ROROZA-882347 format. One record per residue (C-alpha): residue number from 1; residue in one letter; y, x, z. Coordinates in steps of 0.02 Angstrom, whole numbers, padded with zeros to 5 digits. Each point is the difference from the previous one (the first is absolute). Layout:
(NUM, A, (Y, X, Z)),
...
***
This chain:
(1, X, (06717, -01002, -05782)),
(2, X, (-00138, 00085, -00099)),
(3, X, (-00111, -00152, 00028)),
(4, X, (00136, -00117, -00065)),
(5, X, (00022, 00103, -00159)),
(6, X, (-00186, -00005, -00031)),
(7, X, (-00004, -00188, 00020)),
(8, X, (00144, -00021, -00123)),
(9, X, (-00085, 00114, -00124)),
(10, X, (-00159, -00098, 00019)),
(11, X, (00097, -00158, -00037)),
(12, X, (00076, 00076, -00157)),
(13, X, (-00169, 00061, -00059)),
(14, X, (-00076, -00170, 00034)),
(15, X, (00140, -00081, -00101)),
(16, X, (-00027, 00122, -00140)),
(17, X, (-00180, -00055, -00010)),
(18, X, (00049, -00182, -00034)),
(19, X, (-00047, -00068, -00171)),
(20, X, (00127, -00037, -00136)),
(21, X, (-00042, -00186, 00025)),
(22, X, (00039, 00009, 00186)),
(23, X, (00167, 00083, -00034)),
(24, X, (00041, -00134, -00128)),
(25, X, (-00038, -00134, 00127)),
(26, X, (00112, 00081, 00130)),
(27, X, (00145, 00026, -00119)),
(28, X, (00020, -00176, -00069)),
(29, X, (00170, -00070, -00041)),
(30, X, (00040, -00114, 00149)),
(31, X, (00095, -00119, -00116)),
(32, X, (-00159, -00042, -00097)),
(33, X, (-00092, -00151, 00070)),
(34, X, (-00183, 00008, -00048)),
(35, X, (-00060, -00150, 00100)),
(36, X, (00141, -00127, 00015)),
(37, X, (00012, -00127, 00139)),
(38, X, (-00088, -00157, -00064)),
(39, X, (00121, -00123, 00079)),
(40, X, (00145, 00080, -00093)),
(41, X, (-00092, -00014, -00164)),
(42, X, (-00025, -00184, 00039)),
(43, X, (00187, -00019, 00033)),
(44, X, (00036, 00086, -00165)),
(45, X, (-00105, -00128, -00092)),
(46, X, (00085, -00146, 00090)),
(47, X, (00173, 00069, -00042)),
(48, X, (-00061, 00018, -00180)),
(49, X, (-00019, -00189, -00014)),
(50, X, (00189, -00014, -00020)),
(51, X, (00037, 00162, -00092)),
(52, X, (00020, -00090, -00167)),
(53, X, (00103, -00143, 00070)),
(54, X, (00160, 00035, -00099)),
(55, X, (-00080, -00003, -00173)),
(56, X, (-00114, -00140, 00059)),
(57, X, (00152, -00110, 00034)),
(58, X, (00114, 00066, -00138)),
(59, X, (-00129, -00025, -00137)),
(60, X, (-00159, -00097, 00042)),
(61, X, (00068, -00130, 00119)),
(62, X, (00176, -00045, -00057)),
(63, X, (-00013, 00031, -00187)),
(64, X, (-00175, -00063, -00033)),
(65, X, (-00108, -00086, 00130)),
(66, X, (00126, -00113, 00086)),
(67, X, (00088, -00060, -00159)),
(68, X, (-00166, -00024, -00091)),
(69, X, (-00064, -00107, 00144)),
(70, X, (00164, -00098, 00004)),
(71, X, (00046, 00061, 00174)),
(72, X, (00158, 00097, -00051)),
(73, X, (00115, -00010, -00150)),
(74, X, (00082, 00147, -00089)),
(75, X, (00135, 00085, 00103)),
(76, X, (00141, -00078, 00104)),
(77, X, (00105, -00069, -00145)),
(78, X, (-00116, 00032, -00147)),
(79, X, (-00142, -00114, -00055)),
(80, X, (-00170, 00066, -00048)),
(81, X, (00024, 00116, -00149)),
(82, X, (-00077, -00047, -00167)),
(83, X, (-00124, 00144, 00018)),
(84, X, (-00036, -00015, 00186)),
(85, X, (-00185, -00021, -00043)),
(86, X, (-00009, 00174, -00076)),
(87, X, (-00032, 00118, 00146)),
(88, X, (00066, 00177, -00011)),
(89, X, (-00012, 00122, 00144)),
(90, X, (-00109, -00052, 00147)),
(91, X, (-00032, 00065, 00175)),
(92, X, (-00132, 00137, -00004)),
(93, X, (-00113, -00083, 00128)),
(94, X, (-00147, 00092, -00080)),
(95, X, (00063, 00170, 00059)),
(96, X, (00047, -00071, 00171)),
(97, X, (-00181, -00055, 00024)),
(98, X, (-00073, 00168, -00047)),
(99, X, (00130, 00121, 00068)),
(100, X, (00086, -00085, 00147)),
(101, X, (-00131, -00119, 00069)),
(102, X, (-00176, 00044, -00055)),
(103, X, (00021, 00189, 00008)),
(104, X, (00029, 00013, 00189)),
(105, X, (-00135, -00131, 00034)),
(106, X, (-00129, 00093, -00104)),
(107, X, (00047, 00159, 00093)),
(108, X, (-00033, -00087, 00167)),
(109, X, (-00174, -00054, -00055)),
(110, X, (-00041, 00171, -00071)),
(111, X, (00051, 00090, 00159)),
(112, X, (-00102, -00119, 00107)),
(113, X, (-00154, 00003, -00110)),
(114, X, (-00004, 00181, -00056)),
(115, X, (00105, 00111, 00112)),
(116, X, (-00011, -00075, 00173)),
(117, X, (-00140, 00052, 00117)),
(118, X, (-00143, -00113, 00053)),
(119, X, (00094, -00019, 00165)),
(120, X, (00168, -00046, -00079)),
(121, X, (-00061, -00113, -00141)),
(122, X, (-00055, -00151, 00105)),
(123, X, (00170, -00007, 00086)),
(124, X, (00090, -00045, -00162)),
(125, X, (-00110, -00136, -00074)),
(126, X, (00124, -00140, 00038)),
(127, X, (00142, 00096, -00081)),
(128, X, (-00111, 00035, -00150)),
(129, X, (-00034, -00187, -00018)),
(130, X, (00185, -00042, 00013)),
(131, X, (00040, 00109, -00151)),
(132, X, (-00085, -00123, -00115)),
(133, X, (00112, -00146, 00049)),
(134, X, (00156, 00096, -00050)),
(135, X, (-00076, 00069, -00160)),
(136, X, (-00069, -00168, -00058)),
(137, X, (00161, -00093, 00041)),
(138, X, (00097, 00112, -00118)),
(139, X, (-00140, 00007, -00128)),
(140, X, (00011, -00190, -00017)),
(141, X, (00187, 00017, -00037)),
(142, X, (-00037, 00119, -00143)),
(143, X, (-00147, -00089, -00080)),
(144, X, (00096, -00165, 00004)),
(145, X, (00114, 00060, -00139)),
(146, X, (-00104, 00123, -00103)),
(147, X, (-00185, -00034, 00034)),
(148, X, (-00130, 00140, 00006)),
(149, X, (00030, 00152, 00111)),
(150, X, (-00087, 00163, 00044)),
(151, X, (-00070, -00031, 00173)),
(152, X, (-00178, 00054, 00040)),
(153, X, (00033, 00170, -00077)),
(154, X, (00184, 00011, 00047)),
(155, X, (00074, 00129, 00121)),
(156, X, (-00149, 00117, -00021)),
(157, X, (00077, 00151, -00089)),
(158, X, (00037, 00093, 00162)),
(159, X, (-00174, -00027, 00067)),
(160, X, (-00117, 00027, -00147)),
(161, X, (-00065, 00154, -00091)),
(162, X, (00046, 00004, -00139)),
(163, X, (00154, -00109, 00039)),
(164, X, (-00019, -00179, -00060)),
(165, X, (00159, -00020, -00102)),
(166, X, (-00068, -00138, -00114)),
(167, X, (-00043, -00151, 00108)),
(168, X, (-00066, -00149, -00096)),
(169, X, (00091, -00167, 00014)),
(170, X, (-00086, -00139, 00096)),
(171, X, (00019, -00173, -00072)),
(172, X, (00088, -00133, 00100)),
(173, X, (-00166, -00085, 00032)),
(174, X, (-00073, 00163, 00065)),
(175, X, (00155, 00033, 00105)),
(176, X, (-00009, -00170, 00085)),
(177, X, (-00185, 00023, 00038)),
(178, X, (00028, 00175, 00070)),
(179, X, (00153, -00050, 00099)),
(180, X, (-00084, -00149, 00081)),
(181, X, (-00148, 00108, 00049)),
(182, X, (00116, 00132, 00074)),
(183, X, (00100, -00131, 00095)),
(184, X, (-00159, -00077, 00072)),
(185, X, (-00067, 00170, 00050)),
(186, X, (00166, 00050, 00080)),
(187, X, (00010, -00162, 00098)),
(188, X, (-00179, 00028, 00057)),
(189, X, (00042, 00176, 00058)),
(190, X, (00151, -00058, 00099)),
(191, X, (-00101, -00141, 00078)),
(192, X, (-00128, 00111, 00085)),
(193, X, (-00001, 00151, 00116)),
(194, X, (-00034, 00169, -00081)),
(195, X, (-00144, 00093, 00079)),
(196, X, (-00059, 00181, -00007)),
(197, X, (-00159, 00061, 00084)),
(198, X, (-00021, -00173, 00073)),
(199, X, (00171, -00001, 00084)),
(200, X, (00156, -00098, -00043)),
(201, X, (00139, 00109, -00070)),
(202, X, (00183, -00032, 00040)),
(203, X, (00103, -00015, -00159)),
(204, X, (00156, 00103, -00036)),
(205, X, (00126, -00117, -00080)),
(206, X, (00182, 00018, -00055)),
(207, X, (00127, -00067, 00124)),
(208, X, (00156, -00103, -00028)),
(209, X, (00090, 00149, -00078)),
(210, X, (-00136, 00041, -00126)),
(211, X, (-00068, -00174, -00035)),
(212, X, (00167, -00079, -00037)),
(213, X, (-00080, -00169, -00037)),
(214, X, (-00122, -00041, 00139)),
(215, X, (00010, 00147, 00120)),
(216, X, (-00187, 00033, -00010)),
(217, X, (-00049, -00179, 00045)),
(218, X, (-00168, -00015, -00088)),
(219, X, (-00010, -00188, 00026)),
(220, X, (00155, -00022, -00107)),
(221, X, (-00068, 00116, -00133)),
(222, X, (-00157, -00109, -00005)),
(223, X, (00107, -00154, -00026)),
(224, X, (00093, 00087, -00141)),
(225, X, (-00168, 00048, -00077)),
(226, X, (-00053, -00183, -00002)),
(227, X, (00163, -00050, -00084)),
(228, X, (-00025, 00134, -00132)),
(229, X, (-00171, -00075, -00033)),
(230, X, (00086, -00169, -00025)),
(231, X, (00124, 00083, -00120)),
(232, X, (-00151, 00051, -00104)),
(233, X, (-00077, -00173, 00016)),
(234, X, (00150, -00094, -00069)),
(235, X, (00008, 00120, -00147)),
(236, X, (-00184, -00036, -00035)),
(237, X, (00004, -00188, 00024)),
(238, X, (00013, -00042, -00186)),
(239, X, (-00101, 00146, -00068)),
(240, X, (-00141, 00009, 00128)),
(241, X, (00013, -00152, 00114)),
(242, X, (-00169, 00029, 00083)),
(243, X, (00051, 00173, 00062)),
(244, X, (00174, -00061, 00048)),
(245, X, (-00068, -00142, 00106)),
(246, X, (-00133, 00112, 00078)),
(247, X, (00137, 00119, 00057)),
(248, X, (00103, -00145, 00067)),
(249, X, (-00147, -00070, 00099)),
(250, X, (-00038, 00171, 00075)),
(251, X, (00181, 00025, 00052)),
(252, X, (00013, -00174, 00074)),
(253, X, (-00163, 00027, 00095)),
(254, X, (00062, 00168, 00066)),
(255, X, (00152, -00088, 00071)),
(256, X, (00105, 00155, 00028)),
(257, X, (00149, -00057, -00102)),
(258, X, (00183, 00042, -00010)),
(259, X, (00066, -00147, 00100)),
(260, X, (00166, 00059, 00073)),
(261, X, (00151, 00092, -00069)),
(262, X, (-00054, 00139, 00119)),
(263, X, (-00147, 00021, -00119)),
(264, X, (00114, 00023, -00152)),
(265, X, (-00018, 00166, -00089)),
(266, X, (00180, 00033, 00051)),
(267, X, (00059, 00164, -00075)),
(268, X, (00132, 00089, 00102)),
(269, X, (00042, 00178, -00048)),
(270, X, (00113, 00044, 00147)),
(271, X, (00181, -00008, 00053)),
(272, X, (00066, 00103, -00147)),
(273, X, (-00096, -00089, -00137)),
(274, X, (00103, -00121, -00104)),
(275, X, (-00124, -00018, -00143)),
(276, X, (00118, 00064, -00136)),
(277, X, (00186, 00020, -00027)),
(278, X, (00017, -00017, -00189)),
(279, X, (00076, -00157, -00074)),
(280, X, (-00110, -00142, -00058)),
(281, X, (00080, -00156, -00074)),
(282, X, (-00094, -00151, 00063)),
(283, X, (00019, -00156, -00105)),
(284, X, (00019, -00177, 00066)),
(285, X, (-00148, -00107, 00042)),
(286, X, (-00062, -00120, -00132)),
(287, X, (00068, -00175, 00009)),
(288, X, (-00175, -00073, 00017)),
(289, X, (-00051, 00107, 00149)),
(290, X, (00167, -00011, 00090)),
(291, X, (00008, -00189, -00023)),
(292, X, (-00177, -00019, 00069)),
(293, X, (00036, 00102, 00156)),
(294, X, (00172, -00075, 00027)),
(295, X, (-00062, -00179, -00023)),
(296, X, (-00130, 00029, 00136)),
(297, X, (00114, 00105, 00111)),
(298, X, (-00121, 00145, -00003)),
(299, X, (00076, 00133, 00117)),
(300, X, (-00076, 00139, -00105)),
(301, X, (00133, -00036, -00131)),
(302, X, (00133, 00063, 00121)),
(303, X, (-00094, 00160, 00039)),
(304, X, (-00039, 00055, -00177)),
(305, X, (00152, -00060, -00098)),
(306, X, (00183, 00023, 00042)),
(307, X, (00129, -00139, 00007)),
(308, X, (00108, -00020, -00153)),
(309, X, (00181, 00060, 00014)),
(310, X, (00077, -00173, 00008)),
(311, X, (00039, -00020, 00184)),
(312, X, (00142, -00113, 00056)),
(313, X, (00132, 00136, -00025)),
(314, X, (-00053, 00034, -00178)),
(315, X, (-00015, -00185, -00042)),
(316, X, (00176, -00029, 00068)),
(317, X, (00070, 00144, -00101)),
(318, X, (-00079, -00070, -00160)),
(319, X, (00081, -00168, 00040)),
(320, X, (00167, 00085, 00031)),
(321, X, (-00010, 00089, -00167)),
(322, X, (-00052, -00157, -00093)),
(323, X, (-00165, 00080, -00053)),
(324, X, (-00150, -00110, -00033)),
(325, X, (-00147, 00013, 00120)),
(326, X, (-00175, -00010, -00074)),
(327, X, (-00070, -00176, 00021)),
(328, X, (-00147, 00061, 00105)),
(329, X, (00127, 00066, 00126)),
(330, X, (00135, -00133, -00016)),
(331, X, (-00127, -00140, 00026)),
(332, X, (-00021, 00056, 00181)),
(333, X, (00183, 00031, 00041)),
(334, X, (00101, -00127, 00097)),
(335, X, (00175, 00013, -00075)),
(336, X, (00151, -00101, 00055)),
(337, X, (00173, -00021, -00074)),
(338, X, (00133, 00057, 00122)),
(339, X, (00185, 00014, -00041)),
(340, X, (-00039, 00012, -00184)),
(341, X, (-00131, 00137, 00017)),
(342, X, (-00188, 00001, 00009)),
(343, X, (-00072, 00055, 00166)),
(344, X, (-00181, 00044, 00039)),
(345, X, (-00051, -00092, 00159)),
(346, X, (-00186, 00032, 00013)),
(347, X, (-00171, -00005, -00080)),
(348, X, (-00099, -00155, -00046)),
(349, X, (-00187, -00017, -00027)),
(350, X, (-00102, 00115, 00112)),
(351, X, (00153, 00105, 00037)),
(352, X, (00003, 00184, 00043)),
(353, X, (-00098, 00108, -00021)),
(354, X, (-00101, -00098, -00129)),
(355, X, (00142, -00044, -00119)),
(356, X, (00034, 00185, -00025)),
(357, X, (-00168, 00029, -00087)),
(358, X, (-00003, -00028, -00188)),
(359, X, (-00123, 00060, -00130)),
(360, X, (00028, 00039, -00184)),
(361, X, (-00085, -00063, -00159)),
(362, X, (-00136, 00113, -00072)),
(363, X, (00046, -00025, -00183)),
(364, X, (00022, 00166, -00091)),
(365, X, (00164, 00065, -00065)),
(366, X, (00039, -00068, -00174)),
(367, X, (-00090, -00163, 00031)),
(368, X, (00078, -00059, 00161)),
(369, X, (00113, -00152, -00034)),
(370, X, (00183, 00043, 00003)),
(371, X, (00040, -00121, 00141)),
(372, X, (-00134, 00081, 00110)),
(373, X, (00056, 00175, -00045)),
(374, X, (00177, -00047, 00049)),
(375, X, (-00055, -00081, 00162)),
(376, X, (-00112, 00142, 00058)),
(377, X, (00036, 00162, -00091)),
(378, X, (00174, 00006, -00077)),
(379, X, (00088, 00118, 00120)),
(380, X, (00177, -00050, -00051)),
(381, X, (-00034, -00171, 00078)),
(382, X, (-00032, 00079, 00170)),
(383, X, (00145, 00123, 00013)),
(384, X, (00159, 00002, 00101)),
(385, X, (00139, 00128, 00008)),
(386, X, (00016, 00059, 00180)),
(387, X, (00138, 00125, 00040)),
(388, X, (00013, 00050, -00182)),
(389, X, (-00188, 00027, -00016)),
(390, X, (-00116, -00112, -00100)),
(391, X, (-00142, -00050, 00113)),
(392, X, (-00161, -00090, -00051)),
(393, X, (-00084, -00128, 00111)),
(394, X, (-00184, -00033, -00031)),
(395, X, (-00047, -00185, -00007)),
(396, X, (-00188, 00025, 00015)),
(397, X, (-00114, 00074, 00133)),
(398, X, (-00064, 00174, -00037)),
(399, X, (-00156, 00074, 00075)),
(400, X, (00052, 00081, 00163)),
(401, X, (00036, 00186, -00016)),
(402, X, (-00012, 00023, 00187)),
(403, X, (-00177, -00065, 00015)),
(404, X, (-00050, 00150, -00106)),
(405, X, (00142, 00125, 00029)),
(406, X, (00070, -00026, 00176)),
(407, X, (00126, 00143, -00004)),
(408, X, (00109, -00074, -00138)),
(409, X, (00180, -00054, 00028)),
(410, X, (00034, -00183, -00034)),
(411, X, (00174, -00071, -00033)),
(412, X, (00021, -00177, 00064)),
(413, X, (00079, -00121, -00125)),
(414, X, (00181, -00029, 00048)),
(415, X, (00170, -00018, -00082)),
(416, X, (00096, 00130, 00099)),
(417, X, (00050, 00167, -00075)),
(418, X, (-00112, 00094, 00119)),
(419, X, (-00161, -00094, 00024)),
(420, X, (-00111, 00022, 00151)),
(421, X, (-00161, 00095, -00023)),
(422, X, (-00171, 00000, 00075)),
(423, X, (-00024, 00183, 00048)),
(424, X, (-00176, 00047, 00053)),
(425, X, (00004, 00103, 00159)),
(426, X, (-00161, 00096, -00029)),
(427, X, (-00102, -00097, 00128)),
(428, X, (-00088, -00109, -00128)),
(429, X, (-00115, 00111, -00104)),
(430, X, (-00117, -00071, -00131)),
(431, X, (-00150, -00102, 00051)),
(432, X, (-00114, -00105, -00110)),
(433, X, (-00160, -00099, 00019)),
(434, X, (-00109, 00066, -00142)),
(435, X, (-00146, -00115, 00044)),
(436, X, (00031, -00155, 00107)),
(437, X, (-00097, -00112, 00116)),
(438, X, (00078, -00143, -00098)),
(439, X, (-00082, 00050, -00163)),
(440, X, (-00166, 00010, 00093)),
(441, X, (00017, -00182, 00048)),
(442, X, (00056, -00052, -00174)),
(443, X, (-00149, 00091, -00078)),
(444, X, (-00119, -00091, 00118)),
(445, X, (00083, -00167, -00042)),
(446, X, (-00018, 00035, -00186)),
(447, X, (-00179, 00060, 00013)),
(448, X, (-00047, -00150, 00106)),
(449, X, (00061, -00115, -00139)),
(450, X, (-00088, 00109, -00129)),
(451, X, (-00170, -00016, 00086)),
(452, X, (-00010, 00107, 00158)),
(453, X, (-00132, -00074, 00116)),
(454, X, (00049, 00070, 00169)),
(455, X, (00162, 00011, 00094)),
(456, X, (00122, -00135, 00048)),
(457, X, (00097, -00133, -00093)),
(458, X, (00110, 00047, -00147)),
(459, X, (00145, -00100, 00071)),
(460, X, (-00007, 00097, 00163)),
(461, X, (-00005, 00168, -00088)),
(462, X, (00146, -00053, -00110)),
(463, X, (00110, -00060, 00143)),
(464, X, (-00033, 00160, 00096)),
(465, X, (00039, 00101, -00154)),
(466, X, (00170, -00084, -00019)),
(467, X, (00038, 00026, 00184)),
(468, X, (-00048, 00184, -00003)),
(469, X, (00093, 00031, -00162)),
(470, X, (00162, -00070, 00072)),
(471, X, (-00023, 00105, 00158)),
(472, X, (-00038, 00158, -00097)),
(473, X, (00149, -00016, -00116)),
(474, X, (00115, -00045, 00144)),
(475, X, (-00057, 00158, 00090)),
(476, X, (00039, 00106, -00153)),
(477, X, (00172, -00081, -00020)),
(478, X, (00036, 00027, 00185)),
(479, X, (-00065, 00178, 00006)),
(480, X, (00100, 00048, -00154)),
(481, X, (00153, -00096, 00063)),
(482, X, (00037, -00080, -00169)),
(483, X, (00177, -00065, -00029)),
(484, X, (00035, -00169, 00081)),
(485, X, (-00156, 00011, 00109)),
(486, X, (00093, -00023, 00165)),
(487, X, (00178, -00033, -00059)),
(488, X, (00056, -00120, -00139)),
(489, X, (00159, 00097, -00044)),
(490, X, (00083, -00164, -00051)),
(491, X, (00041, -00045, 00180)),
(492, X, (00060, -00177, -00037)),
(493, X, (-00126, -00070, -00123)),
(494, X, (-00142, 00127, -00006)),
(495, X, (-00168, 00016, 00086)),
(496, X, (-00107, 00151, 00041)),
(497, X, (-00169, 00016, -00085)),
(498, X, (-00112, 00047, 00148)),
(499, X, (-00152, -00111, 00030)),
(500, X, (00042, -00149, 00109)),
(501, X, (-00114, -00086, 00125)),
(502, X, (-00104, -00138, -00077)),
(503, X, (00032, 00051, -00181)),
(504, X, (-00179, 00046, -00039)),
(505, X, (-00067, -00161, 00075)),
(506, X, (00123, -00098, -00106)),
(507, X, (-00052, 00097, -00155)),
(508, X, (-00182, -00045, 00030)),
(509, X, (00048, -00184, 00001)),
(510, X, (00067, 00011, -00176)),
(511, X, (-00122, -00081, -00124)),
(512, X, (00011, 00155, -00112)),
(513, X, (-00069, 00103, 00145)),
(514, X, (-00144, -00112, 00050)),
(515, X, (-00174, -00003, -00075)),
(516, X, (-00054, -00178, -00035)),
(517, X, (-00174, 00014, -00073)),
(518, X, (00054, 00001, -00182)),
(519, X, (-00085, 00164, -00049)),
(520, X, (00111, 00041, -00148)),
(521, X, (00164, -00031, 00091)),
(522, X, (-00063, 00084, 00158)),
(523, X, (-00045, 00158, -00095)),
(524, X, (00171, -00001, -00083)),
(525, X, (00084, -00006, 00171)),
(526, X, (-00107, 00145, 00060)),
(527, X, (00043, 00107, -00151)),
(528, X, (00186, -00039, 00013)),
(529, X, (-00002, 00057, 00180)),
(530, X, (-00098, 00156, -00042)),
(531, X, (00135, 00044, -00127)),
(532, X, (00137, -00030, 00129)),
(533, X, (-00094, 00101, 00131)),
(534, X, (-00015, 00143, -00126)),
(535, X, (00186, 00010, -00039)),
(536, X, (00002, 00173, 00080)),
(537, X, (-00160, 00057, -00087)),
(538, X, (00027, -00060, -00180)),
(539, X, (-00159, 00074, -00075)),
(540, X, (-00090, -00137, 00097)),
(541, X, (00119, -00128, -00077)),
(542, X, (-00057, 00061, -00171)),
(543, X, (-00182, -00016, 00050)),
(544, X, (00023, -00174, 00074)),
(545, X, (00101, -00068, -00146)),
(546, X, (-00124, 00067, -00129)),
(547, X, (-00159, -00060, 00084)),
(548, X, (00069, -00171, 00050)),
(549, X, (00116, -00050, -00143)),
(550, X, (00133, -00039, 00131)),
(551, X, (00140, -00045, -00020)),
(552, X, (-00075, -00136, -00108)),
(553, X, (00084, -00066, -00157)),
(554, X, (-00044, -00177, 00055)),
(555, X, (00044, 00017, 00185)),
(556, X, (00099, -00122, 00105)),
(557, X, (00027, 00137, 00131)),
(558, X, (00055, 00159, -00088)),
(559, X, (-00008, -00013, -00188)),
(560, X, (-00022, 00148, -00116)),
(561, X, (00138, -00013, -00130)),
(562, X, (-00007, 00066, -00178)),
(563, X, (00092, 00164, -00020)),
(564, X, (00046, -00044, -00178)),
(565, X, (-00025, -00129, -00135)),
(566, X, (-00149, 00098, -00065)),
(567, X, (-00157, 00046, 00093)),
(568, X, (00069, 00159, 00075)),
(569, X, (-00146, 00115, 00044)),
(570, X, (00001, 00072, 00177)),
(571, X, (-00104, 00155, 00040)),
(572, X, (-00158, -00017, 00105)),
(573, X, (-00013, 00188, 00031)),
(574, X, (00107, 00155, -00007)),
(575, X, (00001, 00120, -00149)),
(576, X, (-00119, 00149, -00003)),
(577, X, (00042, 00158, -00095)),
(578, X, (-00115, 00117, -00091)),
(579, X, (-00003, 00163, 00097)),
(580, X, (00039, 00165, -00081)),
(581, X, (-00152, 00078, -00082)),
(582, X, (00034, 00148, 00114)),
(583, X, (-00043, -00114, 00147)),
(584, X, (-00166, 00063, 00067)),
(585, X, (-00058, -00179, 00031)),
(586, X, (00056, -00063, -00171)),
(587, X, (-00172, -00060, -00057)),
(588, X, (-00038, -00101, 00156)),
(589, X, (00172, -00079, 00001)),
(590, X, (-00003, -00053, -00182)),
(591, X, (-00178, -00063, 00017)),
(592, X, (00049, -00107, 00151)),
(593, X, (00148, -00079, -00091)),
(594, X, (-00106, -00031, -00153)),
(595, X, (-00139, -00080, 00101)),
(596, X, (00125, -00123, 00073)),
(597, X, (00066, -00042, -00172)),
(598, X, (00173, 00071, 00039)),
(599, X, (00119, 00056, -00136)),
(600, X, (00079, 00162, 00057)),
(601, X, (00186, 00040, -00018)),
(602, X, (00044, -00183, -00023)),
(603, X, (00126, -00106, 00093)),
(604, X, (-00012, -00141, -00127)),
(605, X, (00000, -00161, 00104)),
(606, X, (-00132, -00087, -00107)),
(607, X, (-00117, 00148, 00027)),
(608, X, (00031, 00010, 00187)),
(609, X, (-00025, -00187, 00019)),
(610, X, (-00162, 00000, -00100)),
(611, X, (-00081, 00158, 00069)),
(612, X, (-00036, -00040, 00182)),
(613, X, (-00080, 00094, 00143)),
(614, X, (-00180, -00052, 00036)),
(615, X, (00024, -00127, 00138)),
(616, X, (00147, -00080, -00093)),
(617, X, (-00102, -00040, -00157)),
(618, X, (-00064, -00164, 00073)),
(619, X, (00165, -00050, 00080)),
(620, X, (00111, -00139, -00071)),
(621, X, (00148, 00033, -00113)),
(622, X, (00175, 00005, 00074)),
(623, X, (00046, -00169, 00071)),
(624, X, (-00168, -00080, -00043)),
(625, X, (-00104, -00013, 00160)),
(626, X, (-00183, -00046, -00020)),
(627, X, (-00069, -00039, 00172)),
***
């Protein structure tokens, strides 16, 4: 017993001799994580890619980009407003890049480079390389609309003494050079074994739960990296064609390309992620785009736009009430006289589902001809009283809510007092292809026609791009279980919208979807299909429309129409605001805007059309392709 007491006393005395630093180390708050798990930081950055999705769709996409590029029009029964070219609030993609995406990725690199041991560091070199693909992907989204960005000196405040709170802005030219170098270096890292002391080192990579895109498959990350290089190349093709074509030749020679929808950068945030719940009012497709896709029976029309409300039941009710159907609907209705009443007996033309897709004119409010306003936008013309309630039936095809917000209730058009509804059952969370194998093929087709030496034939790239684009959009429509996908609702005269066997082959036989050797027309077809493929990533629509001049004002395929009788200016960039003088990086920010020739605090359309980001300065005007 005496011996035991002595041993305990010795232990207490030994503890008493510990330093203050040792005691501090022992008594740390267990809730404080000083060295986070790298794979979870990577997941955080991937989730961050969609953290601004609501404002992105509510402002940037539906109010500005898609109407400006003549993809959408106004809101369901309202034409483009007279001031639709004056942007107000926008999505804060700048803060998403720095806080949600770049911050966790910079932390990963810092931990690997500065805090991990010589034994640990080599095990994470592949993960370190992968961080650049995510960071650069989102950086491109930001620079596309506002130009210069802090990059080389960004994300350093936590890791510098004194903290670097005033990063300089890199010009767009500098950004593209730096990004291409980082992409090449990252691809090189992932292409070779990592060695330490002459021995190959196994890499620790995130699994399917942490890498929610590719599950740690480095080959697919390499293919994405090559597509990101092509995204840079097509933005450089008019400003620095030599560099653009050099990139294209290197990527084609590498050969590791996104060539299957399994290679798509397919974002899936988990079973409880529905993107966002707040209401966004998606306008109808433009008449020019809808007519082009409908004329060619492009299945992607059915996946990205919803049928109008005029099914056979609604048409019959309009006939019963003696209400006039719009000509663009009535022209495809087979109507017979029976016992003194008009009876709908079926669809003519291409039939269902195609006759249920109608676009709207792009003319702005106040200048749209009265007959067109009445035929497309005058709500009283599309209303019926059902069970004492006035109900509006939409004659045009709106952009599909469910391809962006899969958890929304949808009421099927009917003429009963209680209409059936599409009720999501929670098993169809949001998914989206943020970068596609299809766009890879379209970029290669374009660059081949613009002077790329290597690679295959432009026509082959283009055909494969169309095929992959249809497959990718069909997958999204199926995974999100959009209304009408498997069931037509109108049991007698309707058709479901799911992809049917042989449809893609038939599409590729349409003259509008075949390259013929006429360079100008072939490029137009490529750009049109790029825009269609980007319907779920509209920033890329904006980029494609600006740099190509498509839709063209002189086109026989999809013609850009005048918004008004005058030359209505349409912005080529988003507004930039002068920061508060209390902003610690005020000087660098103002200097960057000034160097680009940007007027701060202005949403004047003439200013935003004239003052372009660097790579857009050599691009054609709206609707005026020059290739």
